[in-house]
Each structure stands twice: as C-alpha cells, then as structure tokens.
C-alpha positions in Angstrom: 148.3 143.7 110.5 151.1 145.0 108.2 150.2 148.6 109.2 150.0 147.6 112.8 153.6 146.3 112.6 154.7 149.4 110.6 153.4 151.8 113.2 154.9 150.1 116.2 158.3 149.6 114.4 158.4 153.2 113.2 157.6 154.5 116.6 159.8 152.3 118.7 162.8 152.0 116.3 162.8 155.2 114.3 161.2 157.5 116.8 158.2 158.6 114.6 155.6 160.4 116.7 151.8 160.0 116.6 151.1 162.9 114.2 153.6 161.6 111.7 152.3 158.1 111.8 148.7 159.4 111.4 149.7 161.2 108.2 151.8 158.3 106.9 149.1 155.6 107.4 145.9 157.7 107.0 144.5 156.4 110.4 143.2 158.7 113.1 145.4 159.6 116.0 143.2 157.5 118.4 143.8 154.4 116.1 147.5 155.0 116.1 147.5 155.4 119.9 145.7 152.0 120.3 148.2 150.4 118.1 151.1 151.8 120.1 149.5 150.7 123.3 149.0 147.2 121.9 145.2 147.2 122.2 143.2 144.8 120.0 143.5 145.7 116.4 140.4 145.7 114.1 136.7 146.0 114.6 135.0 144.7 117.7 131.6 143.0 117.9 128.7 145.2 119.0 127.5 144.5 122.5 123.9 144.9 121.3 122.7 144.4 117.8 120.0 146.9 116.9 117.0 146.0 114.7 115.6 149.4 113.6 112.7 148.0 111.5 112.1 144.8 113.3 112.4 146.3 116.8 108.7 146.9 117.4 107.9 143.3 116.7 110.5 141.5 118.8 108.1 140.9 121.7 105.6 139.4 119.4 108.1 137.0 117.9 109.3 136.0 121.3 105.7 135.2 122.4 105.1 133.0 119.3 108.3 131.1 120.0 107.5 130.6 123.7 103.9 129.4 122.8 105.5 126.8 120.4 106.7 124.8 123.4 103.1 123.6 123.9 102.5 122.4 120.4 103.8 119.4 118.3 107.2 119.9 116.9 106.1 119.5 113.3 103.6 122.4 113.7 105.8 125.0 115.2 106.8 128.4 113.7 109.6 128.4 111.2 111.4 131.7 110.4 109.5 131.9 107.1 106.2 131.4 108.7 107.0 134.2 111.3 108.0 136.5 108.5 104.7 135.9 106.6 102.7 136.4 109.7 104.4 139.7 110.5 103.8 140.9 107.0 100.2 139.7 106.8 99.0 140.5 110.4 101.2 143.4 111.5 102.3 145.2 108.4 106.0 144.5 108.7 108.0 146.2 105.9 111.5 144.7 106.6 113.3 141.9 105.0 113.0 138.1 105.6 116.7 137.8 106.2 116.5 140.1 109.2 113.7 138.0 110.7 115.7 134.8 110.2 118.7 136.4 111.9 116.7 137.5 114.9 114.8 134.2 115.2 118.1 132.2 115.4 119.3 134.5 118.2 115.9 134.4 120.0 115.8 130.6 120.1 119.2 130.6 121.8 118.1 133.3 124.2 114.9 131.5 125.1 116.5 128.1 125.3 114.6 126.7 122.3 116.0 124.1 119.8 119.3 124.2 121.5 121.7 121.8 119.7 122.3 118.7 121.9 125.6 117.4 122.9 126.6 113.7 122.4 128.7 111.4 124.5 131.3 109.4 122.6 130.7 105.7 123.4 132.8 102.6 123.0 130.3 99.7 122.7 131.1 96.3 124.2 131.9 93.6 121.6 129.2 91.1 120.9 126.8 92.7 123.3 124.3 94.9 121.5 122.7 95.2 118.1 120.0 97.7 116.8 116.9 96.8 114.8 114.7 99.0 112.7 112.5 99.2 109.6 112.8 101.4 106.5 110.8 101.9 103.3 112.0 101.9 99.7 110.8 101.4 96.2 111.6 98.4 93.9 110.4 97.0 90.6 109.3 93.4 91.2 107.9 91.3 88.4 107.6 94.4 86.2 105.6 96.3 88.8 107.0 99.2 90.8 106.0 98.9 94.5 106.9 100.0 98.0 108.9 97.5 100.0 109.9 97.4 103.7 113.5 96.8 104.6 114.4 95.1 107.8 117.8 96.2 109.2 119.9 94.7 112.0 123.3 96.2 112.9 126.0 95.4 115.4 126.9 98.4 117.6 130.5 97.3 118.0 131.6 96.1 114.5 129.1 97.9 112.3 128.4 94.6 110.5 124.8 94.7 109.2 122.0 92.7 107.7 119.3 94.0 105.4 116.3 92.0 104.0 113.2 93.2 102.0 109.6 92.3 102.8 106.3 93.4 101.4 105.0 94.6 104.8 106.1 95.2 108.5 103.8 92.6 110.0 104.9 90.6 113.0 105.6 87.5 111.0 107.9 89.5 108.7 109.5 91.1 111.8 110.2 87.6 113.3 111.4 86.3 109.9 113.9 89.2 109.6 115.3 88.3 113.0 115.6 84.6 112.1 117.5 85.4 108.9 119.6 88.0 110.7 120.6 85.5 113.4 121.7 83.1 110.7 123.7 85.8 109.0 125.6 86.7 112.1 125.9 83.1 113.2 124.5 83.9 116.7 122.3 86.1 118.8 123.2 89.4 120.3 122.3 89.4 124.1 120.7 92.8 123.8 118.6 94.1 120.9 117.5 97.8 120.8 114.2 98.8 119.1 111.8 101.6 118.5 108.4 101.3 120.2 107.1 99.4 117.2 103.6 97.9 117.6 104.8 94.4 116.5 106.8 94.3 119.8 105.2 96.8 122.2 101.6 96.8 123.2 101.7 99.8 125.4 104.4 102.4 126.3 104.5 103.2 130.0 106.3 105.8 132.0 110.1 105.8 131.6 111.6 102.6 130.2 108.7 100.4 131.1 106.8 98.7 128.3 104.0 96.1 128.0 105.2 93.8 125.3 103.2 91.8 122.8 102.6 88.3 124.1 103.9 86.7 120.9 107.1 88.9 121.0 107.7 87.9 124.6 107.5 84.2 123.5 109.9 84.9 120.5 112.3 86.8 122.8 112.3 84.1 125.5 112.9 81.4 122.9 116.1 83.1 121.8 117.1 84.3 125.3 117.9 87.9 124.3 116.9 91.1 126.2 114.9 93.8 124.4 115.5 97.5 125.1 113.3 100.2 123.7 114.3 103.8 122.9 112.4 106.7 124.2 109.6 108.0 122.0 111.0 110.3 119.2 114.6 109.6 120.3 116.1 108.1 117.2 119.6 109.1 118.3 119.4 106.3 120.9 119.8 103.9 118.1 121.5 106.1 115.6 123.6 103.4 114.0 120.7 101.5 112.6 118.9 104.8 111.7 121.9 105.6 109.6 121.9 102.1 108.1 118.3 102.5 106.8 119.4 105.5 104.8 122.7 104.0 103.8 121.1 100.8 102.5 118.5 102.7 100.5 121.1 105.0 98.9 123.7 102.3 98.2 121.9 99.0 97.8 118.7 100.3 96.2 119.9 103.0 93.8 119.2 102.8 91.0 115.8 101.3 91.7 116.3 97.5 91.4 114.4 95.6 88.8 114.0 91.9 89.8 111.6 89.1 89.0 110.9 88.2 92.6 111.5 89.4 96.2 113.7 86.3 96.7 116.0 87.6 93.9 116.2 91.0 95.5 117.0 89.5 98.9 119.8 87.5 97.4 121.4 90.7 96.0 121.0 92.5 99.3 122.7 89.6 101.1 125.6 89.7 98.7 126.0 93.5 99.3 125.8 93.0 103.1 128.6 90.4 102.9 130.8 92.6 100.7 130.4 95.5 103.2 132.6 93.4 105.5 135.7 94.8 103.8 134.7 98.4 104.6 136.6 100.4 107.2 134.3 102.8 109.2 135.8 106.3 109.7 137.8 106.5 112.9 138.3 102.7 113.2 141.6 100.9 112.7 140.1 97.6 111.4 137.6 96.6 108.8 134.0 95.6 109.7 134.7 91.9 109.2 137.9 92.1 111.3 135.9 93.8 114.2 133.2 91.2 113.9 135.7 88.4 114.2 136.6 89.9 117.6 133.0 89.8 118.8 131.3 86.8 117.2 132.5 84.4 119.9 130.5 86.6 122.4 127.2 86.0 120.7 124.6 83.6 122.1 124.4 80.2 120.3 121.5 79.6 117.9 118.7 77.3 119.2 118.9 73.7 118.1 115.4 74.0 116.5 114.3 77.0 114.5 111.5 79.0 116.0 108.1 78.1 114.3 107.1 81.4 112.6 103.8 80.0 111.2 100.2 80.5 112.1 97.8 77.6 112.1 94.2 78.7 111.2 91.0 76.9 110.3 88.9 77.7 107.2 86.2 76.4 104.9 86.3 76.0 101.2 83.6 78.3 99.6 81.6 77.9 96.5 84.4 79.4 94.4 86.8 76.6 95.5 88.8 79.1 97.6 89.7 79.6 101.2 89.8 83.1 102.6 93.0 83.9 104.6 93.7 87.4 105.8 91.1 88.9 103.5 92.6 87.2 100.4 91.5 84.0 98.5 93.6 80.9 97.9 92.3 78.1 95.6 92.0 74.3 96.2 90.6 71.6 93.9 86.9 72.4 93.4 85.7 69.0 94.5 86.4 70.0 98.1 83.9 72.9 98.1 82.1 73.1 101.5 84.7 71.2 103.4 86.6 72.4 106.5 90.3 72.7 106.1 93.4 73.7 108.1 95.6 76.5 106.9 99.3 76.9 107.7 100.3 80.6 107.1 103.9 81.6 106.8 105.5 85.0 105.9 105.7 84.0 102.2 103.6 80.8 101.8 100.1 79.6 102.5 99.5 75.8 102.7 96.1 74.3 102.9 95.4 70.8 104.4 92.4 68.5 104.6 93.2 66.6 107.8 96.8 65.5 107.1 96.6 65.7 103.3 98.0 68.8 101.5 95.5 70.2 99.1 97.3 73.3 97.9 100.3 75.6 98.4 100.4 79.2 97.3 102.7 82.2 97.5 101.2 84.5 100.1 99.8 87.9 99.0 99.2 91.0 101.0 96.4 93.5 100.7 92.7 92.9 100.3 90.5 90.8 98.0 93.4 89.3 96.0 93.0 85.9 94.4 95.7 83.3 94.3 94.3 80.7 91.9 95.9 77.5 90.6 94.3 76.9 87.2 94.7 73.1 87.6 92.2 73.2 90.5 89.4 74.2 88.1 90.1 72.0 85.0 87.8 69.2 86.0 84.9 71.5 86.6 85.6 73.5 83.4 85.5 70.3 81.4 81.9 69.9 82.6 81.1 73.5 81.9 83.2 74.4 78.8 81.3 77.6 78.0 82.8 79.2 81.2 86.3 78.6 79.9 86.8 82.1 78.3 85.5 84.0 81.4 87.0 81.9 84.2 89.2 84.0 86.3 91.8 81.2 86.7 92.0 80.7 82.9 92.3 84.4 82.2 95.2 84.7 84.6 96.9 81.6 83.1 96.3 82.7 79.5 98.0 86.0 80.1 101.3 84.2 80.6 101.1 80.8 78.8 102.9 80.2 75.4 101.4 81.4 72.2 101.3 77.9 70.8 98.6 77.0 73.3 96.3 79.6 71.7 97.0 78.2 68.3 96.3 74.7 69.5 93.0 75.8 71.0 91.9 77.5 67.8 92.8 74.3 65.8 90.8 72.1 68.2 87.7 74.3 67.9 87.9 74.4 64.1 88.3 70.7 63.8 85.9 69.5 66.6 83.5 72.5 67.1 83.7 75.0 69.9 82.4 73.0 72.8 84.2 69.7 72.0 87.3 71.6 71.0 87.5 73.4 74.4 86.9 70.1 76.3 89.6 68.3 74.3 92.0 71.3 74.9 91.4 71.1 78.6 92.5 67.5 78.4 95.8 68.8 77.0 96.1 71.2 79.9 95.6 68.3 82.3 98.8 66.8 81.0 100.7 69.3 83.2 99.8 67.1 86.1 102.1 64.4 84.8 104.6 66.2 82.6 106.7 69.3 83.1 105.6 72.6 81.4 108.5 72.6 78.9 107.7 69.1 77.9 104.0 69.9 77.3 104.9 73.0 75.4 107.3 71.1 73.1 104.7 68.5 72.4 102.1 71.2 71.6 104.5 72.8 69.1 105.2 69.5 67.5 101.5 68.7 67.3 100.9 72.0 65.4 103.7 71.2 63.0 102.3 67.7 62.3 98.8 69.0 61.9 97.3 67.0 64.9 93.9 68.2 66.1 93.2 66.1 69.2 94.5 65.6 72.7 95.3 62.0 72.0 97.9 63.0 69.5 99.6 65.4 72.0 99.5 62.7 74.7 101.1 60.1 72.4 103.9 62.6 71.5 104.6 63.0 75.2 104.6 59.3 75.8 107.0 58.6 72.9 109.3 61.4 74.0 109.5 60.2 77.6 109.6 56.4 77.0 113.2 55.2 77.1 114.2 52.7 74.3 114.2 49.0 75.2 117.7 47.9 76.3 119.0 45.0 74.2 121.1 42.5 76.1 123.6 40.5 73.9 123.3 36.7 74.3 126.9 35.9 74.0 127.7 32.2 74.6 124.1 31.1 74.3 125.2 28.0 72.3 126.8 26.6 75.5 123.4 26.5 77.3 122.1 22.9 77.5 118.7 22.4 75.8 115.8 21.6 78.0 114.5 18.0 78.2 110.9 18.3 77.0 110.1 14.6 77.2 109.1 15.1 80.9 106.2 17.4 79.9 104.6 14.6 77.9 104.1 12.6 81.1 102.0 15.3 82.7 98.9 14.2 80.8 98.8 11.0 82.7 98.8 12.7 86.2 95.5 12.1 88.0 
C-alpha cells in the first residue's frame, strides 16, 4: 500500500511517467498502470482452483460423498478415510492435506454438512424448562462407579438443578422432578425432553408421541405440558445439553469422593444454589435476579406429594430373603415361607407382613445383590453355631465391625469352647437390639479390660452404664409431721 500511494503521488503531483515509476519501484509497467487507474491492488483469488494430482479422482470423491446421504451419520466418510481409500484402492500419490481441502469444498458444493443457522430467542419468563440426563464418575464409599445426573434448567433465567442417581429408571426420573420442583419452588408449565423411554413409549410422525402411562399420570398430577424434541436434535434443548457438560466439568471435577450418594447430592445442591450469583454472558442480571422475575409465574406445588413408590407382593424364601427387582433383601428368618408386601422407593425397600414392618433396606441396583441385616439371622445362628464363620450376613458384618469384637469372640471360645463361645458371643451381638452400637462397643472394650469372658458380664456393664442413679429427696421439716395413731390397728383383730 505504501508503493501504491508513492506511485500515484509521484505521477499526479510530480509528473513521473510510467517508465520512470517502473524503474523506481521494480514493478512491471502493467502493474504501474493498474495502480494509476485505481484498480484493485494485490493478488486476486483464482476463479478455479486446480488439483493437478487429485484431479482424476474428483468424481470418485463426489460419488462417495453423495452416497453418504443414505447411511448413518456416524458411518460416513471422513476426509482421512477418503484419503486412505484413494491410496489403497486407486493408487493416489498426493498429500492428505489436498484431499482435506477438496473435501471441505465439495461438501459445500454438494450441499452436505452445511452449517446451520440459529434464530436468537427471548424465552418467556417462568414458562419453559428443559430436562435431560447425563453420565459421570464418582467415588462413593471407596468404590469408583458411574452415576447418572438429572438436570433441569429454566430457559429464561438459566437457574438449574442437578441431582445424582445410580440409574435412569422411571422412579429416579420422577424423583428428580420432585426434588427439582421443590428446588424451584414451583412447576414450569412446559417441560422439554428428549424422546427418553421413561416418558415416551413410541415416537410417531412429527411431534406426536405415545407417552408411557405412568408418565401421563405423573404429568397430569402436576399439570404441566410435555414437549419432546425431534430425534437427534439436541439443539432444540441446547440449554440443558450444555448444563450436562457444565455440571460435569465444574461440579464433578476432580472426581468427588463421598461416603454416600446423599452426601454427593448435598454438595451438588449447594453448588446449584451458589450458581445463582453468576451472570450469563449477554445478560444484564444475575441468574437469581432473573429467577426472581419469573418465579411468580410458576405453577403451585400440589398439596400432597406424588407417591413415587411401587407396591409389590413377594414371598420370603428359605434364605430369609425377598427377591425384589432381581436382588435379595432379608427379613427375620422365622418368617420363611410367608407372603409379604413390599414398598419399593427410589432409594429404600420396605417389607411388610400385613400391616407390620419386618425390614427396611437401602435399595441396590443390578442383579443378584444381597442386602442382609445380620440381626435377622442371629436367632437361627444361635441354634446352628457352626455356620457362624461361613454365614454371608456375618461375613459382611465382620468386614466392618470393631476389632474389639474379634478379640471378644476369641476370648469366649478359649474360655467356653468353640461352640458355646460362639453362642455366647451371638448373645452379645443381640444386645444391639436394645442398645446403640457405640454403647455396645464401649461395653465390649471394658469387658476385655476387666477380663470378662461371658455375655452376662457385658450385659451387666451396659445395664450399669445406662441405669440413672437413684434421686435422693431431702426430707426437710419431717419433724413437723404428726405421728400416726397405731392404736386403731390393734382393734382390727376383733373384726368379724
């Protein structure tokens, strides 16, 4: 541009001719003429880009790209795959970069993978929210496992709710909604979903769907409308799609290490609440300020919480367990063979005999897992003490009970013999039915210190520790009390 200015100024102001300017600048006479005429300066783009080496293969590449319209997106040709096919099948000798450059041009020419345009939207306050699932990894109880994260996000304010579950089953899906409604303090009139099987039984043409009957009941109970995105159209609920990745990167990095899923969900709830102070790019208010503008538009929560539990029937088998969803849950063994009712929640399993509760367990997911309460087997083990070491319930309990219990068991066996020692030790374990675990543990440690070798000694230590001392009431002024007249009792002997 400096030489362009120099040539025009030298010619117009100082009268330099074309030959002189050509010698002075080193440019050709034609270039000087263009500059003086004011034509575009610099190099122009070629009207047609030649591909000397790739030229014979252009039609082949085009045919492959056109044929890709009929195959799934994830199995279409990439530029690298086209390059390797040309080399292996057609003896192409050129570079991969040339192939890449032509493929990008050909896709535009053929109308393939054309980048889409988006319409800027301004959502209505308190009207719509988006719901989706995501997957992440967490360390729970010392074990690393895959968890599912339920996400609900307001389209207007960006306020969001995230909760972790062990699975994506329908009960977890409903439970996520119930906690989300409580978090927002109301219900969005419209919720937008993928075509997830927990809500949709069949996808019909267009926007029509056949919904799951239980989902229809849940939706009708809370009076919201469900809208479903087109298949493979994640952009139709892009806000919550982005929330899945955001929560995974910000709430679950580094990988959280917690004792239970409840602890993880408490942390996630705190992070969702703290996000209220965030200002989304392009907005003038924080998330919480925007939510304050829309929360009055939400539907009110129902007076009674939706019952998200399944009532099943079962039978106690010979192992003292009830099979629920391919997993086993224990009850006291004296109920073997009896029919029971089972109330199944998203995280708890409760077993009833008529109206009496027999057992309550944390729900497990998967197949052939055993949730055993050791106390359910103590009475039977006392009758069959030789099964003590191999009993599944005892092996699970012994893996986590205090070291002092093992020492007490060993002392009982040395003092009373193996069989009688195990029976007497089981009597100590039964003390958990009446006393709290820390109290029993403290009594066991004291019994070891005192050299006691029977369950009676441990029981008396617990009784002594839990009995409150007798209250002594002072008898002040007892001297003023009139003595009783005992002469009347002597007359009772003469009564007929």
